DSSP file (Angstrom, degrees, kcal/mol; ACC not computed):
  #  RESIDUE AA STRUCTURE BP1 BP2  ACC     N-H-->O    O-->H-N    N-H-->O    O-->H-N    TCO  KAPPA ALPHA  PHI   PSI    X-CA   Y-CA   Z-CA
    1    1 A M              0   0    0      0, 0.0     0, 0.0     0, 0.0     0, 0.0   0.000 360.0 360.0 360.0 128.8  194.0 -143.3   10.0
    2    2 A E        -     0   0    0      1,-0.1     2,-1.6     2,-0.0     0, 0.0  -0.517 360.0-111.3 -73.1 142.3  196.8 -141.7   12.0
    3    3 A P  S    S+     0   0    0      0, 0.0     2,-0.3     0, 0.0    -1,-0.1  -0.576  73.8 118.7 -76.9  90.7  199.4 -144.1   13.3
    4    4 A R        -     0   0    0     -2,-1.6     2,-0.5     0, 0.0    -2,-0.0  -0.993  52.5-150.5-154.6 144.5  198.6 -143.8   17.0
    5    5 A V        +     0   0    0     -2,-0.3     3,-0.1     1,-0.1     0, 0.0  -0.991  19.2 171.3-114.8 123.2  197.5 -146.0   19.9
    6    6 A S        +     0   0    0     -2,-0.5    38,-2.1     1,-0.3     2,-0.3   0.828  64.0  17.4 -98.7 -41.2  195.5 -144.0   22.5
    7    7 A L  E     -a   44   0A   0     36,-0.2     2,-0.5     2,-0.0    -1,-0.3  -0.974  52.8-160.9-134.2 145.3  194.2 -146.7   24.8
    8    8 A I  E     -a   45   0A   0     36,-2.3    38,-3.1    -2,-0.3     2,-0.5  -0.990  17.0-160.3-122.0 120.2  195.0 -150.3   25.6
    9    9 A T  E     -a   46   0A   0     -2,-0.5     2,-0.6    36,-0.2    38,-0.2  -0.894   0.2-159.2-105.2 125.1  192.2 -152.1   27.3
   10   10 A L  E     -a   47   0A   0     36,-3.3    38,-2.1    -2,-0.5     2,-0.5  -0.904  14.3-137.1-103.4 121.5  193.0 -155.3   29.2
   11   11 A G  E     -a   48   0A   0     -2,-0.6     2,-0.3    36,-0.2    38,-0.2  -0.671  31.2-168.7 -75.8 124.4  190.2 -157.7   29.9
   12   12 A V  E     -a   49   0A   0     36,-2.5    38,-2.8    -2,-0.5    39,-0.3  -0.839  31.2-140.7-121.8 153.7  190.6 -158.9   33.4
   13   13 A A  S    S+     0   0    0     -2,-0.3     2,-0.4     1,-0.3    -1,-0.1   0.863  97.4  19.7 -77.3 -37.8  189.0 -161.6   35.6
   14   14 A D     >  -     0   0    0      1,-0.1     4,-2.5    34,-0.1    -1,-0.3  -0.925  65.6-159.9-139.8 108.8  188.8 -159.5   38.8
   15   15 A L  H  > S+     0   0    0     -2,-0.4     4,-2.7     1,-0.2     5,-0.2   0.878  92.8  49.5 -58.9 -42.2  188.9 -155.8   38.5
   16   16 A S  H  > S+     0   0    0      2,-0.2     4,-2.2     1,-0.2    -1,-0.2   0.886 111.7  48.5 -69.0 -37.1  190.0 -155.2   42.2
   17   17 A V  H  > S+     0   0    0      2,-0.2     4,-2.1     1,-0.2    -2,-0.2   0.936 115.2  44.6 -65.1 -46.5  192.8 -157.8   42.0
   18   18 A S  H  X S+     0   0    0     -4,-2.5     4,-2.3     2,-0.2     5,-0.2   0.902 112.6  51.1 -67.1 -40.6  194.2 -156.3   38.8
   19   19 A R  H  X S+     0   0    0     -4,-2.7     4,-2.5    -5,-0.2     5,-0.2   0.936 110.4  49.5 -60.9 -45.5  193.9 -152.8   40.0
   20   20 A A  H  X S+     0   0    0     -4,-2.2     4,-2.0    -5,-0.2    -1,-0.2   0.889 109.0  53.9 -60.9 -39.5  195.7 -153.7   43.2
   21   21 A F  H  X S+     0   0    0     -4,-2.1     4,-0.8     2,-0.2    -2,-0.2   0.957 112.3  41.9 -59.4 -52.6  198.5 -155.4   41.2
   22   22 A Y  H  <>S+     0   0    0     -4,-2.3     5,-2.0     1,-0.2     3,-0.5   0.859 112.8  53.6 -67.1 -35.2  199.1 -152.3   39.0
   23   23 A E  H ><5S+     0   0    0     -4,-2.5     3,-1.5     1,-0.2    -1,-0.2   0.840 102.5  58.3 -68.4 -31.1  198.9 -149.9   42.0
   24   24 A Q  H 3<5S+     0   0    0     -4,-2.0    -1,-0.2     1,-0.3    -2,-0.2   0.754 101.2  57.3 -66.5 -22.5  201.5 -152.0   43.8
   25   25 A L  T 3<5S-     0   0    0     -4,-0.8    -1,-0.3    -3,-0.5    -2,-0.2   0.469 130.0 -99.2 -83.4  -2.1  203.7 -151.3   40.8
   26   26 A G  T < 5S+     0   0    0     -3,-1.5    -3,-0.2     1,-0.3     2,-0.2   0.479  76.9 140.2  99.9   3.4  203.2 -147.6   41.5
   27   27 A W      < -     0   0    0     -5,-2.0     2,-0.6     1,-0.0    -1,-0.3  -0.531  46.6-137.1 -79.1 147.9  200.5 -146.8   38.9
   28   28 A Q        -     0   0    0     11,-0.2    11,-0.6    -2,-0.2     2,-0.2  -0.921  22.8-160.1-109.7 111.8  197.7 -144.4   39.9
   29   29 A G  E     -B   38   0A   0     -2,-0.6     2,-0.5     9,-0.1     9,-0.2  -0.612  12.5-156.9 -95.2 151.5  194.3 -145.7   38.8
   30   30 A Q  E     -B   37   0A   0      7,-2.0     7,-2.6    -2,-0.2     2,-0.4  -0.985  16.7-150.7-124.1 117.6  191.1 -143.8   38.4
   31   31 A E  E     +B   36   0A   0     -2,-0.5     2,-0.3     5,-0.2     5,-0.2  -0.734  25.2 156.8 -95.2 135.8  187.9 -145.9   38.6
   32   32 A T  E >   -B   35   0A   0      3,-2.4     3,-1.1    -2,-0.4    -2,-0.1  -0.944  66.3  -6.7-153.9 134.9  184.7 -145.0   36.7
   33   33 A E  T 3  S-     0   0    0     -2,-0.3     3,-0.1     1,-0.3    -1,-0.0   0.878 128.6 -51.3  47.8  50.2  181.8 -147.1   35.5
   34   34 A E  T 3  S+     0   0    0      1,-0.2    15,-0.6    14,-0.1     2,-0.3   0.768 119.5 101.8  61.2  29.9  183.5 -150.4   36.5
   35   35 A T  E <   -BC  32  48A   0     -3,-1.1    -3,-2.4    13,-0.1     2,-0.5  -0.959  60.8-143.3-133.9 155.2  186.7 -149.6   34.7
   36   36 A V  E     -BC  31  47A   0     11,-2.1    11,-2.7    -2,-0.3     2,-0.4  -0.988  13.4-158.1-122.5 127.9  190.1 -148.4   35.9
   37   37 A F  E     -BC  30  46A   0     -7,-2.6    -7,-2.0    -2,-0.5     2,-0.5  -0.885   6.4-171.0-107.9 132.4  192.1 -146.0   33.9
   38   38 A F  E     -BC  29  45A   0      7,-2.6     7,-2.5    -2,-0.4     2,-0.4  -0.988  22.6-132.6-122.0 123.0  195.9 -145.5   34.3
   39   39 A Q  E     - C   0  44A   0    -11,-0.6     2,-0.4    -2,-0.5   -11,-0.2  -0.619  26.7-177.1 -69.1 127.7  197.8 -142.7   32.5
   40   40 A A  E >   - C   0  43A   0      3,-3.2     3,-1.6    -2,-0.4     2,-0.3  -0.739  53.4 -72.5-131.5  81.3  200.8 -144.4   30.9
   41   41 A G  T 3  S-     0   0    0     -2,-0.4    -1,-0.2     1,-0.3    93,-0.1  -0.517 115.0 -10.1  66.1-126.8  202.9 -141.7   29.3
   42   42 A A  T 3  S+     0   0    0     -2,-0.3    -1,-0.3    -3,-0.1     2,-0.2   0.373 135.1  49.7 -87.1   4.9  201.1 -140.5   26.2
   43   43 A M  E <  S- C   0  40A   0     -3,-1.6    -3,-3.2    -5,-0.0     2,-0.4  -0.752  76.8-120.1-132.8-179.1  198.5 -143.2   26.3
   44   44 A V  E     -aC   7  39A   0    -38,-2.1   -36,-2.3    -5,-0.2     2,-0.5  -0.983   9.3-151.2-128.7 136.5  196.1 -144.8   28.7
   45   45 A V  E     -aC   8  38A   0     -7,-2.5    -7,-2.6    -2,-0.4     2,-0.4  -0.932  20.1-162.9-104.4 129.7  195.9 -148.4   30.0
   46   46 A V  E     -aC   9  37A   0    -38,-3.1   -36,-3.3    -2,-0.5     2,-0.5  -0.924  11.0-153.6-117.6 136.4  192.4 -149.5   30.9
   47   47 A L  E     +aC  10  36A   0    -11,-2.7   -11,-2.1    -2,-0.4     2,-0.3  -0.932  26.0 163.0-105.2 132.0  191.3 -152.5   33.0
   48   48 A W  E     -aC  11  35A   0    -38,-2.1   -36,-2.5    -2,-0.5   -13,-0.1  -0.994  48.1 -84.8-147.2 145.1  187.8 -153.8   32.3
   49   49 A G  E  >  -a   12   0A   0    -15,-0.6     4,-2.6    -2,-0.3     5,-0.2  -0.245  38.4-130.2 -51.2 132.2  186.0 -157.0   33.1
   50   50 A R  H  > S+     0   0    0    -38,-2.8     4,-2.6     1,-0.2     5,-0.2   0.890 106.1  49.2 -56.4 -44.5  186.8 -159.5   30.4
   51   51 A A  H  > S+     0   0    0    -39,-0.3     4,-2.4     1,-0.2    -1,-0.2   0.886 112.0  48.9 -64.6 -38.3  183.2 -160.5   29.8
   52   52 A K  H  > S+     0   0    0      2,-0.2     4,-2.5     1,-0.2    -2,-0.2   0.894 111.7  48.9 -68.2 -39.7  182.1 -156.8   29.6
   53   53 A L  H  X S+     0   0    0     -4,-2.6     4,-2.2     2,-0.2    -2,-0.2   0.929 111.9  49.1 -63.8 -44.5  185.0 -156.1   27.1
   54   54 A A  H  <>S+     0   0    0     -4,-2.6     5,-3.0    -5,-0.2     4,-0.4   0.913 112.6  47.8 -61.4 -42.7  184.0 -159.1   25.0
   55   55 A A  H ><5S+     0   0    0     -4,-2.4     3,-0.9     3,-0.2    -1,-0.2   0.909 110.3  51.7 -65.2 -41.5  180.4 -158.1   25.0
   56   56 A D  H 3<5S+     0   0    0     -4,-2.5    -1,-0.2     1,-0.3    -2,-0.2   0.881 114.5  42.6 -62.6 -38.3  181.2 -154.5   24.0
   57   57 A A  T 3<5S-     0   0    0     -4,-2.2    -1,-0.3    -5,-0.2    -2,-0.2   0.451 111.6-122.8 -86.0  -0.5  183.4 -155.7   21.1
   58   58 A Q  T < 5 +     0   0    0     -3,-0.9    -3,-0.2    -4,-0.4    -4,-0.1   0.914  68.8 132.0  55.4  46.5  180.7 -158.3   20.2
   59   59 A L      < -     0   0    0     -5,-3.0    -1,-0.2    -6,-0.1     2,-0.2  -0.899  65.6 -97.7-121.3 152.4  183.2 -161.1   20.6
   60   60 A P        -     0   0    0      0, 0.0     2,-1.4     0, 0.0     3,-0.1  -0.478  31.0-124.8 -68.5 140.9  182.9 -164.4   22.5
   61   61 A D        +     0   0    0      1,-0.2   -10,-0.1    -2,-0.2   -11,-0.0  -0.715  36.9 176.4 -84.5  91.9  184.4 -164.3   25.9
   62   62 A L        -     0   0    0     -2,-1.4    -1,-0.2     1,-0.1   -11,-0.0   0.639  25.6-146.4 -79.1 -15.8  186.6 -167.4   25.3
   63   63 A E        -     0   0    0      1,-0.2    -2,-0.1    -3,-0.1    -1,-0.1   0.886  28.4-176.0  51.3  42.0  188.5 -167.3   28.7
   64   64 A L        -     0   0    0      1,-0.0    -1,-0.2     2,-0.0     2,-0.1  -0.547  14.0-143.0 -73.4 127.7  191.6 -168.6   26.9
   65   65 A P        +     0   0    0      0, 0.0    52,-0.1     0, 0.0    -1,-0.0  -0.476  57.5  18.3 -82.1 161.9  194.4 -169.4   29.3
   66   66 A G  S    S+     0   0    0     -2,-0.1     2,-0.0     2,-0.0    -2,-0.0  -0.244 106.4   3.2  83.3-165.9  198.1 -168.7   28.4
   67   67 A F        -     0   0    0      1,-0.1    51,-0.1    51,-0.1     4,-0.1  -0.306  48.4-167.9 -64.6 133.7  199.7 -166.5   25.8
   68   68 A R        -     0   0    0      2,-0.4    -1,-0.1    49,-0.2     3,-0.1   0.297  48.9-103.4-105.9   6.6  197.3 -164.5   23.6
   69   69 A G  S    S+     0   0    0      1,-0.2     2,-0.4     0, 0.0    -2,-0.1   0.642  91.5  99.6  81.9  13.4  199.8 -163.4   21.0
   70   70 A V        -     0   0    0      2,-0.0    49,-0.7    50,-0.0     2,-0.4  -0.997  46.2-175.0-134.2 137.5  200.2 -159.9   22.4
   71   71 A A  E     -d  119   0B   0     -2,-0.4     2,-0.4    47,-0.1    49,-0.2  -1.000  16.1-144.7-130.0 135.5  202.9 -158.3   24.6
   72   72 A L  E     -d  120   0B   0     47,-2.9    49,-3.3    -2,-0.4     2,-0.4  -0.769  20.1-148.6 -92.3 142.6  202.8 -154.9   26.0
   73   73 A A  E     -d  121   0B   0     -2,-0.4     2,-0.5    47,-0.2    49,-0.2  -0.928  16.2-170.3-120.1 139.6  206.2 -153.2   26.3
   74   74 A H  E     -d  122   0B   0     47,-3.0    49,-1.9    -2,-0.4     2,-0.3  -0.942  17.0-157.4-124.3 105.6  207.5 -150.7   28.8
   75   75 A N  E     -d  123   0B   0     -2,-0.5     2,-0.2    47,-0.2    49,-0.2  -0.620  11.9-171.5 -87.3 145.4  210.9 -149.2   27.7
   76   76 A V  E     -d  124   0B   0     47,-2.8    49,-0.5    -2,-0.3     3,-0.0  -0.702  32.5-112.4-128.9 177.8  213.2 -147.7   30.3
   77   77 A R  S    S+     0   0    0     -2,-0.2     2,-0.3    47,-0.1    47,-0.1   0.488  88.9  18.0 -95.6  -5.0  216.4 -145.8   30.4
   78   78 A S  S  > S-     0   0    0      1,-0.1     4,-1.3    45,-0.1     3,-0.1  -0.993  70.8-111.5-160.3 161.8  218.8 -148.4   32.0
   79   79 A E  H  > S+     0   0    0     -2,-0.3     4,-2.1     1,-0.2     5,-0.2   0.864 116.4  60.2 -62.7 -36.5  219.4 -152.0   32.7
   80   80 A Q  H  > S+     0   0    0      1,-0.2     4,-2.5     2,-0.2    -1,-0.2   0.870 100.7  53.8 -61.6 -37.1  219.0 -151.2   36.4
   81   81 A E  H  > S+     0   0    0      2,-0.2     4,-2.6     1,-0.2     5,-0.3   0.891 105.5  53.6 -65.0 -38.2  215.5 -149.9   35.8
   82   82 A V  H  X S+     0   0    0     -4,-1.3     4,-2.5     1,-0.2     5,-0.2   0.963 110.9  46.3 -57.7 -50.9  214.7 -153.3   34.1
   83   83 A D  H  X S+     0   0    0     -4,-2.1     4,-2.2     1,-0.2    -2,-0.2   0.903 113.1  49.3 -59.1 -43.5  215.9 -155.1   37.2
   84   84 A Q  H  X S+     0   0    0     -4,-2.5     4,-2.2     1,-0.2    -1,-0.2   0.913 112.7  46.1 -64.1 -43.7  214.0 -152.8   39.6
   85   85 A I  H  X S+     0   0    0     -4,-2.6     4,-2.8     2,-0.2    -2,-0.2   0.903 111.8  50.6 -68.9 -40.9  210.7 -153.1   37.8
   86   86 A I  H  X S+     0   0    0     -4,-2.5     4,-2.5    -5,-0.3    -1,-0.2   0.913 111.1  49.3 -63.4 -41.4  210.9 -156.8   37.4
   87   87 A A  H  X S+     0   0    0     -4,-2.2     4,-2.2    -5,-0.2    -2,-0.2   0.917 112.8  47.3 -62.9 -43.0  211.6 -157.1   41.2
   88   88 A A  H  X S+     0   0    0     -4,-2.2     4,-1.8     2,-0.2    -2,-0.2   0.902 112.1  50.0 -65.1 -41.2  208.6 -154.9   42.0
   89   89 A A  H  X>S+     0   0    0     -4,-2.8     5,-2.9     2,-0.2     4,-0.5   0.921 110.6  49.1 -63.6 -44.2  206.3 -156.8   39.6
   90   90 A E  H ><5S+     0   0    0     -4,-2.5     3,-1.1     1,-0.2    -1,-0.2   0.909 110.8  50.4 -63.0 -41.5  207.3 -160.1   41.1
   91   91 A Q  H 3<5S+     0   0    0     -4,-2.2    -1,-0.2     1,-0.3    -2,-0.2   0.838 107.2  55.1 -64.8 -32.1  206.7 -158.7   44.6
   92   92 A A  H 3<5S-     0   0    0     -4,-1.8    -1,-0.3    -5,-0.2    -2,-0.2   0.552 132.7 -89.8 -78.2  -7.4  203.3 -157.5   43.5
   93   93 A G  T <<5S+     0   0    0     -3,-1.1    -3,-0.2    -4,-0.5    -2,-0.1   0.485  76.8 145.5 114.1   5.0  202.4 -161.0   42.3
   94   94 A A      < -     0   0    0     -5,-2.9     2,-0.6    -6,-0.2    -1,-0.2  -0.302  48.4-125.7 -69.0 157.6  203.6 -161.1   38.7
   95   95 A T  E     -E  113   0B   0     18,-1.9    18,-2.1    19,-0.1     2,-0.7  -0.942  19.5-140.1-102.7 116.6  205.0 -164.3   37.2
   96   96 A V  E     +E  112   0B   0     -2,-0.6    16,-0.3    16,-0.2   -10,-0.0  -0.678  24.6 176.3 -78.3 117.5  208.4 -163.6   35.7
   97   97 A T  E    S+     0   0B   0     14,-1.3    15,-0.2    -2,-0.7    -1,-0.2   0.705  72.8  24.0 -96.7 -23.4  208.5 -165.6   32.4
   98   98 A R  E    S-E  111   0B   0     13,-1.6    13,-1.9     3,-0.0    -1,-0.3  -0.908  83.1-133.9-141.5 112.8  211.9 -164.4   31.2
   99   99 A P  E     -     0   0B   0      0, 0.0    10,-0.2     0, 0.0   -16,-0.0  -0.228  42.0 -82.1 -62.0 156.4  214.5 -163.2   33.7
  100  100 A A  E    S+     0   0B   0     10,-0.1    10,-0.2     8,-0.1    23,-0.1  -0.309  72.7 125.3 -61.1 138.2  216.3 -160.0   32.9
  101  101 A G  E     -E  109   0B   0      8,-1.7     8,-2.5    -3,-0.1     6,-0.0  -0.979  58.7 -49.3-177.3 176.0  219.2 -160.4   30.6
  102  102 A P  E     -E  108   0B   0      0, 0.0     6,-0.3     0, 0.0     2,-0.2  -0.213  51.3-144.2 -61.3 150.9  220.9 -159.4   27.3
  103  103 A T    >   -     0   0    0      4,-1.6     3,-1.3     1,-0.1    22,-0.0  -0.687  25.0-109.4-112.7 167.8  218.9 -159.3   24.1
  104  104 A F  T 3  S+     0   0    0      1,-0.2    -1,-0.1    -2,-0.2     4,-0.0   0.717 116.7  56.9 -67.1 -20.8  219.6 -160.1   20.5
  105  105 A Y  T 3  S-     0   0    0      0, 0.0    -1,-0.2     0, 0.0    22,-0.1   0.273 124.4 -96.7 -97.2  10.9  219.4 -156.3   19.7
  106  106 A G  S <  S+     0   0    0     -3,-1.3    -2,-0.1     1,-0.2     2,-0.1   0.618  92.2 102.6  88.1  12.3  222.1 -155.2   22.2
  107  107 A G        -     0   0    0     18,-0.1    -4,-1.6    19,-0.1     2,-0.3  -0.089  68.7-112.6-106.6-152.4  219.7 -154.3   24.9
  108  108 A Y  E     +EF 102 124B   0     16,-2.2    16,-3.1    -6,-0.3     2,-0.3  -0.971  40.1 157.4-151.7 129.4  218.5 -155.8   28.2
  109  109 A A  E     -EF 101 123B   0     -8,-2.5    -8,-1.7    -2,-0.3     2,-0.3  -0.966  20.9-169.3-154.7 165.6  215.0 -157.1   28.9
  110  110 A A  E     - F   0 122B   0     12,-1.8    12,-2.8    -2,-0.3     2,-0.3  -0.953  15.7-139.7-150.2 163.4  212.7 -159.3   30.9
  111  111 A Y  E     +EF  98 121B   0    -13,-1.9   -13,-1.6    -2,-0.3   -14,-1.3  -0.963  18.2 172.3-128.4 147.2  209.1 -160.4   30.7
  112  112 A F  E     -EF  96 120B   0      8,-2.2     8,-3.1    -2,-0.3     2,-0.4  -0.960  22.6-134.0-141.1 163.9  206.4 -160.9   33.3
  113  113 A T  E     -EF  95 119B   0    -18,-2.1   -18,-1.9    -2,-0.3     6,-0.2  -0.944  19.0-133.0-116.8 144.6  202.6 -161.7   33.2
  114  114 A D    >   -     0   0    0      4,-1.9     3,-2.3    -2,-0.4   -19,-0.1  -0.163  46.8 -78.2 -81.4-177.7  200.0 -159.9   35.3
  115  115 A P  T 3  S+     0   0    0      0, 0.0    -1,-0.1     0, 0.0   -97,-0.1   0.721 133.7  47.8 -59.6 -20.1  197.3 -161.8   37.3
  116  116 A D  T 3  S-     0   0    0      2,-0.1  -105,-0.1   -98,-0.0   -50,-0.0   0.327 121.9-102.5-102.0   7.6  195.3 -162.3   34.1
  117  117 A G    <   +     0   0    0     -3,-2.3     2,-0.4     1,-0.3   -49,-0.2   0.557  66.2 154.1  86.9   7.8  198.2 -163.6   32.0
  118  118 A H        -     0   0    0    -51,-0.1    -4,-1.9     1,-0.1     2,-0.3  -0.576  42.1-129.1 -71.1 127.9  198.9 -160.3   30.0
  119  119 A A  E     -dF  71 113B   0    -49,-0.7   -47,-2.9    -2,-0.4     2,-0.4  -0.631  24.6-170.8 -85.2 133.3  202.5 -160.3   29.0
  120  120 A W  E     -dF  72 112B   0     -8,-3.1    -8,-2.2    -2,-0.3     2,-0.5  -0.987   9.3-156.0-122.5 130.8  204.7 -157.3   29.7
  121  121 A E  E     -dF  73 111B   0    -49,-3.3   -47,-3.0    -2,-0.4     2,-0.6  -0.919   3.1-161.7-101.3 130.6  208.2 -156.8   28.4
  122  122 A I  E     +dF  74 110B   0    -12,-2.8   -12,-1.8    -2,-0.5     2,-0.4  -0.969  27.1 176.1-109.3 118.4  210.4 -154.4   30.4
  123  123 A A  E     -dF  75 109B   0    -49,-1.9   -47,-2.8    -2,-0.6     2,-0.5  -0.958  36.8-159.7-136.7 141.1  213.2 -153.4   28.1
  124  124 A Y  E     +dF  76 108B   0    -16,-3.1   -16,-2.2    -2,-0.4   -47,-0.1  -0.985  21.6 177.4-109.8 118.5  216.2 -151.1   27.9
  125  125 A N    >   -     0   0    0     -2,-0.5     3,-2.0   -49,-0.5   -18,-0.1  -0.945  20.1-158.8-124.2 108.0  217.1 -150.6   24.2
  126  126 A P  T 3  S+     0   0    0      0, 0.0    -1,-0.1     0, 0.0     3,-0.1   0.697  91.9  61.4 -62.1 -16.9  220.1 -148.2   23.7
  127  127 A A  T 3  S+     0   0    0      1,-0.2     2,-0.7   -22,-0.1    15,-0.0   0.657  95.9  66.5 -81.1 -15.2  218.9 -147.5   20.1
  128  128 A F  S <  S-     0   0    0     -3,-2.0    -3,-0.3    10,-0.1     2,-0.2  -0.848  73.2-160.2-111.3  96.8  215.6 -146.1   21.4
  129  129 A A        -     0   0    0     -2,-0.7     8,-0.7     8,-0.3     2,-0.4  -0.531  15.5-134.3 -71.5 139.6  216.1 -142.9   23.2
  130  130 A L  B     -G  136   0C   0     -2,-0.2     6,-0.2     6,-0.1     5,-0.1  -0.804  12.1-130.2 -97.3 137.3  213.2 -142.0   25.5
  131  131 A D    >   -     0   0    0      4,-2.9     3,-2.2    -2,-0.4    -1,-0.0  -0.242  39.6 -92.0 -71.1 171.6  211.7 -138.4   25.6
  132  132 A A  T 3  S+     0   0    0      1,-0.3    -1,-0.1     2,-0.1    -2,-0.0   0.837 130.1  50.8 -56.4 -34.5  211.2 -136.8   28.9
  133  133 A D  T 3  S-     0   0    0      2,-0.1    -1,-0.3     1,-0.0   -91,-0.1   0.406 122.6-105.6 -85.7   3.8  207.7 -138.1   29.0
  134  134 A G  S <  S+     0   0    0     -3,-2.2   -59,-0.2     1,-0.3    -2,-0.1   0.431  74.0 139.9  89.7  -0.6  208.8 -141.6   28.3
  135  135 A S        -     0   0    0     -5,-0.1    -4,-2.9     1,-0.0     2,-0.4  -0.410  43.2-137.7 -77.6 156.2  207.6 -141.7   24.7
  136  136 A I  B     -G  130   0C   0     -6,-0.2     2,-0.5    -2,-0.1    -6,-0.1  -0.920  13.7-169.4-114.8 136.3  209.7 -143.3   21.9
  137  137 A T        -     0   0    0     -8,-0.7    -8,-0.3    -2,-0.4    -2,-0.0  -0.996  33.1-116.5-120.9 124.8  210.3 -141.9   18.4
  138  138 A L        -     0   0    0     -2,-0.5     3,-0.1     1,-0.1   -10,-0.1  -0.339  36.9-111.0 -59.0 136.0  212.0 -144.3   16.1
  139  139 A P    >   -     0   0    0      0, 0.0     3,-2.0     0, 0.0    -1,-0.1  -0.339  41.5 -86.6 -68.3 150.8  215.4 -143.0   15.0
  140  140 A P  T 3  S+     0   0    0      0, 0.0    -3,-0.0     0, 0.0     0, 0.0  -0.294 116.0  16.1 -55.6 136.2  215.9 -141.8   11.4
  141  141 A G  T >  S+     0   0    0      1,-0.2     3,-2.2    -3,-0.1    -3,-0.0   0.544  85.8 167.5  78.2   6.6  216.8 -144.7    9.2
  142  142 A F  T <   +     0   0    0     -3,-2.0    -1,-0.2     1,-0.3    -4,-0.0  -0.314  67.9  11.7 -57.6 131.5  215.7 -147.3   11.7
  143  143 A G  T 3  S+     0   0    0      1,-0.3    -1,-0.3     2,-0.0    -2,-0.1   0.351  94.5 128.9  84.3  -4.7  215.6 -150.8   10.2
  144  144 A E    <         0   0    0     -3,-2.2    -1,-0.3     1,-0.1     0, 0.0  -0.571 360.0 360.0 -81.3 147.7  217.4 -149.7    7.0
  145  145 A P              0   0    0      0, 0.0    -1,-0.1     0, 0.0    -3,-0.1   0.508 360.0 360.0 -67.3 360.0  220.3 -151.9    5.9
């Protein structure tokens, strides 16, 4: 298996509410067959009804509230971008769970949750240079002592 993530599908309670939220953040969605697809750099984020996603994966639709043990990350090129995105997310209806501030790794980050409780980290990490398309390649020797 190649080390790659192509799509991230978020199970949502109300497709139109979630689509409107992401579009207020400036994302451009394409709806087909009761799903909304957003191009996100080199990958795609998909919104799909939670019950339909659970049925497709043959998993129970548990409707669990709160943290699900997963956070999506959006890395940016500056601390100012973190602040701008968090402000836009809050205006669009996000709940800011961690205000923007310095991180333990020498960067700057904040977290918010979307209308369905999906956690997003918005981060500036000076050790991770972003390519022109926004993709990240781990630097040589990353994590070595």
